[in-house]
C-alpha positions as CSV (number, residue, x, y, z in Angstrom):
1,M,74.7,78.7,117.8
2,R,74.9,82.2,116.7
3,R,75.6,83.1,113.1
4,R,79.2,84.7,112.9
5,A,80.4,87.6,110.7
6,V,83.6,86.7,109.0
7,V,86.0,88.7,106.6
8,T,86.3,87.1,102.8
9,G,87.5,90.5,101.4
10,L,89.5,93.7,102.1
11,G,90.2,96.9,99.9
12,M,91.4,100.0,100.9
13,I,93.0,103.5,99.2
14,T,94.9,105.9,101.7
15,P,97.3,108.5,102.1
16,L,99.8,105.9,102.2
17,G,98.8,103.2,99.8
18,R,96.8,102.5,96.8
19,D,95.8,98.8,97.6
20,V,95.8,97.2,101.8
21,A,99.5,95.9,100.8
22,S,100.8,99.2,100.0
23,T,99.2,101.0,103.2
24,W,100.2,97.7,105.8
25,Q,103.8,98.5,104.7
26,A,104.0,101.5,104.9
27,L,102.6,101.8,108.4
28,I,104.3,98.8,109.7
29,E,107.3,100.5,108.6
30,G,106.6,103.8,110.2
31,R,106.4,105.6,107.4
32,S,104.0,109.0,107.1
33,G,101.4,109.9,104.7
34,I,101.2,113.8,105.4
35,G,102.4,116.4,103.7
36,P,102.1,119.6,102.1
37,I,98.6,120.6,100.0
38,R,98.4,119.5,96.7
39,R,94.3,119.8,95.9
40,F,94.3,124.0,96.2
41,D,96.9,126.6,96.8
42,A,96.9,126.7,100.7
43,T,100.0,129.5,101.1
44,D,97.7,132.0,102.8
45,F,95.8,129.3,104.7
46,P,96.1,128.6,108.6
47,V,97.1,125.0,107.7
48,T,99.2,124.1,104.6
49,F,99.2,120.3,105.2
50,A,97.4,117.1,104.9
51,A,97.1,113.7,104.3
52,E,96.4,113.6,100.7
53,V,95.0,110.4,98.3
54,D,96.7,111.1,94.7
55,L,93.5,111.5,93.0
56,P,92.8,113.6,89.5
57,S,91.7,117.5,90.4
58,N,89.3,118.1,87.8
59,M,86.2,116.2,88.8
60,D,83.8,117.7,91.5
61,E,84.1,116.3,94.9
62,G,81.1,113.8,94.7
63,Q,82.5,112.1,92.0
64,L,85.8,111.6,93.7
65,K,84.2,110.2,96.2
66,L,82.4,107.6,94.4
67,D,85.7,106.8,92.7
68,L,87.5,106.4,95.6
69,A,84.5,103.8,96.8
70,D,85.1,101.9,93.5
71,H,88.7,101.8,93.7
72,A,88.9,100.3,97.4
73,L,85.2,97.7,96.5
74,S,87.1,96.6,93.9
75,E,90.1,95.1,95.7
76,A,87.8,94.0,98.2
77,L,85.7,92.1,95.9
78,A,88.8,90.7,94.1
79,G,89.7,89.2,97.4
80,S,86.5,87.5,97.9
81,G,85.5,86.8,94.7
82,E,82.0,86.7,93.1
83,L,79.2,86.5,96.3
84,P,77.3,83.6,94.9
85,Y,74.3,84.5,97.0
86,A,70.5,85.8,96.4
87,P,70.7,89.7,95.3
88,H,68.3,90.0,98.1
89,R,70.1,87.9,100.1
90,V,73.1,90.5,99.6
91,G,73.3,93.9,101.8
92,V,75.5,97.3,101.7
93,C,75.9,100.1,104.4
94,V,78.3,102.5,103.6
95,G,79.7,105.2,106.0
96,S,79.7,108.7,104.4
97,E,79.0,112.3,104.5
98,A,77.6,114.7,102.1
99,A,80.2,116.2,99.1
100,R,80.9,119.6,99.5
101,P,81.2,121.6,96.5
102,S,84.9,124.0,95.9
103,L,84.6,127.4,96.5
104,E,85.6,127.6,92.4
105,V,82.4,125.6,91.7
106,I,80.5,127.8,94.0
107,A,81.7,130.6,92.3
108,R,81.2,129.9,88.8
109,R,77.0,128.4,89.6
110,H,76.9,132.2,91.1
111,R,78.0,133.9,88.5
112,L,75.7,131.8,86.2
113,A,73.1,132.1,88.3
114,S,72.6,128.6,87.6
115,F,71.7,125.5,89.8
116,P,74.2,122.3,89.9
117,E,72.9,119.6,87.5
118,R,70.8,116.8,89.0
119,S,73.7,114.3,88.5
120,E,75.8,116.4,90.2
121,L,73.5,116.2,93.1
122,E,72.8,113.0,92.7
123,R,76.8,112.5,93.4
124,A,77.2,114.9,96.3
125,A,74.4,113.1,98.2
126,P,75.6,110.7,101.4
127,Q,74.0,107.8,100.6
128,A,75.4,108.0,96.9
129,P,77.9,105.9,97.6
130,S,75.9,103.0,99.1
131,L,74.0,103.2,96.0
132,H,76.9,102.8,93.8
133,V,77.7,100.3,95.7
134,A,74.5,98.4,95.3
135,R,74.2,98.9,91.7
136,R,77.7,97.8,90.8
137,I,77.3,94.2,93.3
138,G,73.7,93.8,92.2
139,A,72.9,93.7,96.1
140,T,68.7,93.9,96.6
141,G,68.9,93.3,100.3
142,P,69.3,96.2,102.8
143,V,71.2,99.1,101.5
144,T,72.1,101.6,104.3
145,T,74.0,105.3,104.6
146,L,75.5,106.2,108.0
147,S,76.8,109.5,108.7
148,T,77.6,110.0,112.4
149,A,81.2,111.8,111.3
150,C,84.3,110.0,112.3
151,T,82.3,107.0,113.9
152,S,80.4,106.4,110.5
153,S,82.1,103.8,108.8
154,S,83.0,102.0,112.4
155,Q,79.0,101.4,112.9
156,A,78.6,100.5,109.0
157,V,80.7,97.4,110.2
158,G,78.7,97.0,112.7
159,E,75.7,97.3,111.1
160,G,76.5,94.5,108.4
161,V,77.5,92.3,111.4
162,L,74.5,92.7,112.9
163,R,72.4,92.0,110.0
164,I,74.1,89.0,109.8
165,R,73.9,87.6,112.9
166,R,69.8,88.4,112.8
167,G,70.1,86.4,109.2
168,E,68.4,88.7,107.1
169,V,71.6,88.9,104.5
170,D,74.4,86.4,103.9
171,A,76.9,89.1,102.9
172,M,77.3,92.8,103.4
173,V,79.6,94.8,101.8
174,V,80.6,97.4,104.5
175,G,82.8,100.5,104.4
176,G,83.4,104.1,104.0
177,V,84.6,107.1,102.2
178,D,85.7,110.8,102.3
179,L,87.3,113.6,101.3
180,L,88.0,116.5,103.9
181,V,90.8,118.2,102.2
182,N,89.1,121.2,100.5
183,P,89.3,124.9,101.7
184,V,86.0,125.1,103.2
185,M,86.9,122.3,105.9
186,V,90.5,123.2,106.5
187,T,89.3,126.6,107.4
188,G,86.7,125.3,109.1
189,F,88.6,123.1,111.2
190,A,91.5,125.4,111.5
191,L,88.9,128.0,113.2
192,L,87.9,125.4,115.6
193,G,91.9,124.9,116.8
194,A,90.8,121.4,115.7
195,L,94.1,121.1,113.1
196,S,97.7,120.8,114.3
197,T,99.5,124.0,112.7
198,R,103.0,122.3,112.2
199,N,103.1,124.1,108.7
200,E,107.2,123.6,109.4
201,D,107.1,119.8,110.0
202,P,104.0,118.1,108.2
203,Q,105.4,114.8,109.0
204,G,105.7,115.4,112.3
205,A,102.8,117.0,113.1
206,S,100.1,113.8,114.2
207,R,101.6,112.7,117.2
208,P,98.4,110.8,119.4
209,F,99.4,110.8,122.8
210,D,102.5,112.9,122.9
211,S,102.9,115.6,124.9
212,G,103.9,118.1,122.2
213,R,100.7,116.8,120.4
214,D,98.5,120.3,119.3
215,G,95.6,118.9,116.7
216,F,94.9,116.4,114.0
217,V,95.5,116.4,110.2
218,L,92.6,116.1,107.9
219,G,93.2,113.1,106.0
220,E,90.9,111.4,103.3
221,G,90.8,107.8,101.6
222,A,87.9,104.5,101.7
223,G,88.0,100.8,103.1
224,F,85.5,98.2,102.3
225,L,85.2,94.5,103.9
226,V,83.1,91.9,102.4
227,L,81.3,90.3,105.4
228,E,79.7,86.8,105.2
229,E,78.1,84.1,107.1
230,E,80.8,81.3,108.5
231,G,79.3,78.6,107.4
232,A,78.3,79.7,103.8
233,A,82.3,81.0,103.5
234,R,83.4,77.8,104.6
235,A,81.1,76.1,102.7
236,R,82.4,77.7,99.0
237,G,86.1,77.3,100.1
238,V,86.9,81.5,100.1
239,E,89.4,82.5,102.7
240,I,88.5,83.7,105.8
241,L,90.9,86.5,106.9
242,G,89.4,87.4,110.1
243,A,86.0,87.7,112.2
244,V,84.4,90.7,113.6
245,D,82.5,89.6,117.1
246,G,81.8,92.1,118.6
247,F,80.3,95.7,118.3
248,G,79.3,98.2,120.6
249,C,78.3,101.9,120.5
250,S,77.4,104.3,122.7
251,C,76.3,108.5,122.9
252,N,78.3,110.7,125.1
253,A,75.5,113.4,125.5
254,Y,78.2,116.0,126.5
255,R,79.5,118.0,123.8
256,I,79.7,118.5,120.0
257,T,83.3,118.4,120.1
258,D,84.8,117.8,123.1
259,S,84.8,114.1,124.7
260,P,83.7,113.9,128.5
261,P,86.7,114.2,130.7
262,D,86.5,110.7,132.4
263,G,86.3,108.8,129.2
264,R,82.9,107.6,130.2
265,G,81.5,107.5,126.5
266,A,84.2,105.5,125.1
267,A,84.5,103.1,127.7
268,Q,81.2,102.2,127.4
269,A,81.4,101.5,123.6
270,M,84.5,99.2,124.4
271,L,82.6,97.4,126.8
272,N,79.6,96.8,125.0
273,A,81.9,95.5,122.0
274,L,83.1,92.9,124.5
275,A,80.1,92.2,126.0
276,D,78.9,91.4,122.5
277,A,81.5,89.3,122.0
278,G,81.2,87.3,125.0
279,L,85.1,88.3,126.2
280,S,86.7,89.9,128.9
281,P,89.2,92.8,129.0
282,D,91.9,89.9,129.8
283,Q,91.5,88.4,126.3
284,V,92.0,91.2,124.2
285,G,95.7,91.9,123.0
286,Y,95.8,95.0,120.8
287,I,93.6,98.3,120.8
288,N,94.1,100.1,117.3
289,A,92.4,103.7,119.4
290,H,90.6,106.3,117.7
291,G,94.0,108.5,119.1
292,T,93.4,111.8,116.7
293,S,96.6,113.9,118.0
294,T,94.2,116.4,119.9
295,A,94.6,117.0,123.8
296,M,91.0,116.4,124.8
297,N,90.3,113.5,122.7
298,D,93.5,111.3,123.8
299,A,93.2,112.2,127.3
300,S,89.3,111.3,127.4
301,E,90.2,107.9,125.1
302,S,93.0,107.0,127.3
303,R,91.0,107.1,130.6
304,G,88.2,105.1,128.9
305,I,90.9,102.3,128.1
306,R,92.1,102.5,131.8
307,R,88.5,102.5,133.1
308,V,88.0,99.2,131.2
309,F,91.0,97.7,131.0
310,G,92.8,98.7,134.1
311,D,96.2,96.8,134.6
312,H,95.9,95.1,132.1
313,P,99.0,95.5,129.9
314,V,97.2,96.1,126.2
315,R,98.8,97.6,123.8
316,V,97.8,100.6,122.2
317,S,98.6,102.5,119.0
318,S,97.1,105.0,116.2
319,T,97.6,104.8,113.2
320,K,96.2,108.2,112.3
321,S,99.6,109.4,113.1
322,A,100.7,108.2,110.2
323,M,97.5,108.6,107.7
324,G,95.7,111.4,109.3
325,H,92.0,111.4,110.4
326,L,90.0,110.1,107.6
327,V,86.7,111.6,109.2
328,A,83.9,109.2,107.6
329,A,86.1,106.5,106.3
330,C,88.7,105.7,109.5
331,G,86.6,103.5,111.4
332,A,86.5,100.7,108.4
333,V,90.2,101.7,107.0
334,E,91.6,101.4,110.8
335,A,89.1,98.1,111.3
336,I,91.1,96.9,108.7
337,V,94.4,97.3,109.9
338,T,93.4,95.7,113.6
339,L,92.9,92.9,111.4
340,L,95.6,92.5,109.6
341,A,97.6,93.6,113.2
342,V,95.8,90.3,114.2
343,R,96.6,88.2,111.3
344,D,100.0,89.0,110.5
345,G,101.0,89.1,114.4
346,V,102.1,92.8,113.9
347,L,101.3,95.6,115.8
348,P,101.9,99.0,114.1
349,P,103.7,102.1,115.6
350,T,102.0,105.5,117.0
351,I,104.7,107.2,114.7
352,N,105.9,110.7,116.6
353,L,105.4,109.6,120.0
354,D,108.4,110.5,121.6
355,N,107.5,112.3,125.0
356,P,104.2,110.2,125.9
357,D,101.8,112.6,127.7
358,P,101.3,111.6,131.4
359,E,97.4,111.7,130.9
360,C,97.6,109.1,128.4
361,D,99.9,106.2,130.6
362,L,98.8,103.8,128.5
363,A,100.9,100.2,126.9
364,H,101.6,102.0,124.0
365,V,103.6,100.9,120.6
366,A,105.4,103.9,120.4
367,R,107.2,105.0,117.3
368,F,108.0,101.3,115.9
369,A,106.0,98.1,115.2
370,E,106.1,95.2,117.2
371,R,105.6,91.7,117.1
372,A,102.9,89.3,119.4
373,R,100.4,87.0,118.4
374,V,97.4,88.5,119.3
375,E,93.6,86.7,119.1
376,H,91.4,89.7,120.1
377,A,91.9,93.4,119.1
378,L,89.7,96.4,119.3
379,T,89.5,99.4,117.3
380,N,87.8,102.4,118.4
381,A,85.8,105.2,116.6
382,F,84.7,108.4,118.2
383,G,82.5,111.5,116.4
384,F,82.1,114.8,116.4
385,G,78.8,115.5,118.3
386,G,79.7,112.1,120.7
387,S,78.5,109.3,118.8
388,N,81.3,105.7,119.8
389,G,82.1,103.3,118.3
390,S,84.0,100.2,118.9
391,L,84.8,96.9,116.9
392,L,86.3,93.8,118.3
393,V,88.1,91.6,115.8
394,S,89.1,87.6,116.1
395,R,91.9,85.6,114.3
396,A,90.1,83.8,111.5
């Protein structure tokens, strides 16, 4: 029998809340975590809003990322309890990107003609969160970092599942963390034309699959899951919250910022996840879509979903409508949300979906949450550069 990866701990911090319960409650109530940028003076920027986490601003970005990771990790470990496995049987995989120094830090270093301190450079490295988590929990098994833009933490969860199945470890702590609300990234994404410019209506700006969508909203946050081999978890009597039964990847091999119009890359990732779980499309009741609120991505993903599911009326929503795009953290955070939807029988809505685009003709959960018993659900994450990841989660 194949070793199964089950979930025993969850933790997150998002623009909607500082823990799993508050974020989940805000999502199903249809609240938005998007508002004017507070981290820096964005008055003269083309985009003046984002989905920010409430954080102090007197630390470098690398330290802020570690603090975010710590916060979400603490909640996840509180749920799973102490992992009773040999250190070499516990691994870590985190989706993360390099921290970016603020303009003020760059200017200060230039004036002083000095290089950053070693500790500052260490905190900025993309692998810093993974190594930090490993040190904190004493994990000496496989410790890896994935940096595939928006797909990073979806693939990190999948990597953890695969290592448990192969028998390399008994437990994996997996997740993602990212901070993008800074002058450099806001300017860069705005110049690409990727961000919504609804400066007068921030809470209505993220509107996946809506005919009036005009770009995504930058967000930030962290999400962590504790995965364990099912037999070991049951033997120690810990509560099992759900299972990750399928993982699928693909690459578009198309363009850096665009998805192929026919949705073939998205479809392949979903098909791979279904095949990995040994399930057929009609056994899936819900999809937490990547749904960024950009014209091309939403249309491409919709076509990909139709390629896989045909006439099966699988319910679809995008929680980026409420908490923005958390980039390297979105895959893990949205995997947690999808697991909660399966556990609680509540499908979170796509808020602001007032006029569905005919190009995105799916069975949307629009504006308000819906009650529905779902045994299996998919969550998608598609990244800049063309990487695609899909996870299939199941009821405990």
